[in-house]
Every structure is written in structure tokens, then in C-alpha cells.
C-alpha positions as CSV (number, residue, x, y, z in Angstrom):
1,X,166.2,74.7,125.2
2,X,165.5,71.7,127.2
3,X,163.0,71.8,130.2
4,X,162.5,69.3,133.0
5,X,159.9,69.8,135.7
6,X,160.4,67.6,138.7
7,X,158.2,67.2,141.7
8,X,158.6,64.9,144.8
9,X,156.3,62.4,143.1
10,X,157.8,62.2,139.5
11,X,159.2,64.0,136.5
12,X,156.1,65.8,135.1
13,X,157.6,67.2,132.0
14,X,160.8,66.6,130.0
15,X,161.1,68.0,126.5
16,X,162.6,70.6,124.2
17,X,160.7,74.0,124.5
18,X,160.7,77.4,122.8
19,X,160.1,79.5,125.9
20,X,159.3,79.3,129.6
21,X,157.5,81.8,131.9
22,X,157.8,81.3,135.6
23,X,156.4,83.0,138.8
24,X,159.6,84.4,140.4
25,X,159.5,85.9,143.9
26,X,160.0,89.3,142.3
27,X,157.5,88.8,139.5
28,X,156.9,86.7,136.4
29,X,159.8,86.3,134.0
30,X,160.4,84.6,130.7
31,X,163.4,82.7,129.3
32,X,164.1,82.0,125.7
33,X,166.8,80.0,124.0
34,X,170.4,80.9,124.9
35,X,169.2,82.8,128.0
36,X,172.0,83.7,130.5
37,X,172.3,81.3,133.5
38,X,169.7,81.8,136.1
39,X,168.9,80.4,139.6
40,X,165.6,81.6,141.1
41,X,163.1,80.8,143.9
42,X,159.6,80.5,142.6
43,X,156.4,81.4,144.3
44,X,152.9,80.0,143.8
45,X,151.6,80.7,140.3
46,X,151.7,79.2,136.8
47,X,154.6,77.9,134.8
48,X,153.8,78.6,131.1
49,X,155.5,76.6,128.4
50,X,155.7,77.4,124.7
51,X,156.6,74.2,122.9
52,X,155.7,72.7,119.5
53,X,156.5,69.1,120.1
54,X,156.2,67.5,123.6
55,X,154.8,64.4,125.3
56,X,153.2,64.2,128.7
57,X,152.7,60.8,130.4
58,X,149.0,60.0,130.5
59,X,148.7,59.9,134.3
60,X,150.2,63.5,134.6
61,X,148.2,65.1,131.7
62,X,145.4,66.3,134.2
63,X,148.1,68.5,136.0
64,X,148.5,70.6,132.8
65,X,146.1,72.9,131.0
66,X,146.2,75.2,127.9
67,X,146.2,79.0,128.2
68,X,144.2,81.2,125.9
69,X,147.3,81.9,123.8
70,X,148.1,78.2,123.4
71,X,150.8,77.7,125.9
72,X,150.9,74.7,128.2
73,X,150.3,75.8,131.9
74,X,151.2,74.0,135.2
75,X,150.2,75.5,138.6
76,X,152.8,75.2,141.3
77,X,152.8,76.1,145.0
78,X,156.5,77.0,145.1
79,X,159.8,75.9,143.6
80,X,163.3,76.5,142.4
81,X,164.6,77.1,138.9
82,X,168.0,76.5,137.5
83,X,168.9,77.3,133.9
84,X,172.3,76.7,132.5
85,X,173.6,75.9,129.0
86,X,170.1,75.8,127.5
87,X,168.8,73.3,130.1
88,X,166.2,74.4,132.6
89,X,165.3,72.3,135.6
90,X,162.3,73.3,137.9
91,X,162.0,71.6,141.2
92,X,158.3,72.2,142.0
93,X,155.8,71.6,144.9
């Protein structure tokens, strides 16, 4: 599936991914390829991305870290997620 993470400053991430875990207001949940459509409000926490091939612009690399299981992680304060037709968009603060 395709993931795009957008903040008021810039598009931080835009690439194909294998899975995404997000901090939903009712708990963390994960989406895989061909997941049913979802719209959700996100709370403060970590967006975890499993991807084998991605590129992050150099000036935004410091916003991401690696988890102990090798996933890419981005801490957000809040946000909104929309997933439809294998394209996920996260609008994050």
C-alpha cells in the first residue's frame, strides 16, 4: 500500500509500505495491504512503518527513528488517518 505522512510544514514520508501501526484514540491498530477503508482520529504516540524500500528527504530524517524490531517510527502529537484503495494519508501534528 502507499503511505503519505503530511504535516503543516511538509510531506514527511511518501512511499510504498508493507504495514502501518498508528495510535488510534481507542488504542493502537495496524493496517496491511488491502485493508478495509478506515478513517480515524489519532492521538499522541508513534506511527510505525514496515517498509523495505523508502526514501526520506535529508532534512526530515531526524524526525524518524528505528524501533527494536526494525520498523521506522515517527512520533506525533495528534492527527487524522484516511485509508482507501490501498492509499493511506496521515495528517499529523
